[in-house]
N, C-alpha and C positions, 0 to 999 in steps of 0.2 A: 345643031339644035339643042342637044343634050348639054353641051358645055355652056350654052347661052343661059339655060335655066339655072345651072349651077352658079354661074357668075352673078345672075340676078339675086339668087338666094343669099349668096355670100355678101353682096353689097347691102341687101336689106338687113342682114344680121349685124354688119359693121355699123350701119346707121343706128340700129336699136341700141347697140352697146355704147356708142358715143352719146346718144341721148340719155341713157341711164346714168352715165358718168356725170353728165351735166346736171341732172336732176337728183343727184345724190343728197340725201338728207343731211343737213348741217346740225351741229350741236345745239344751236339756238332753236331750230325748228323741232328737234326731238325734245328739248327741255320744255318748250311751249306746249307740245302735245301731251306730255306727261303731267304738266301742271294743270292743263285743262281737264284731264281725266280725274285728277285728285279733287279739283274743285267741284266737278260734277257729282262726286260721291259725298264730299264733306258738306257742301252747302245745304242740300235737302235734309241731311241728318241734323245739323245744328239748327236750321230753321224750324224743323219739326219739334225739336226739343224746346226751343224758346217759345214757340207758339203754344205748345202743350203746357208748359210751365205757366204761361200767362193765363190761359184758360183755367188751369187748376187754382191759380191765385184768386180768381174771381169767385170760386165756389167756397161755401162755408166749410170749415173743418179741414183736416189734413187729407189731401188726395193727390195721388200721382198718376191717376188713371189716364188722363189726357196726355200727360208727358210721355208715358211709356208707349201709348198707342201711336202718337204722332212721331215719336222717335223711331219706332219700328217701321212706320209708314215712310219716313225719310230714308231709312236704310234700303227699303224695297225700291223706292223711287230713284235713289242714287245709283243702284246697280242696274236698273233698267236704262237709265240715262247712258251709263257707260256701255252697256251692251249695244244700244242702238247707235252710239257713236263709232264703236269698233266695227260693227256690222257693215257700215257704209264704207 
């Protein structure tokens, strides 16, 4: 009885090891993941800066109030995006 449990446990571990070796991340999948993380940070930052600059250009006089505000908002949003992607 005891040797049967040991045999079953060893077989399960061997199956898990073989499955882990088959599902080993490749260079392409790792590069895709890192690129996705980078884009999730950069796109909100650049988008916020462009949107803020456009809004500031519609106002009379020299102002960078919206540019700075939306740039910082993009930074916060970008890092939240990455946090939620990594969390899952």
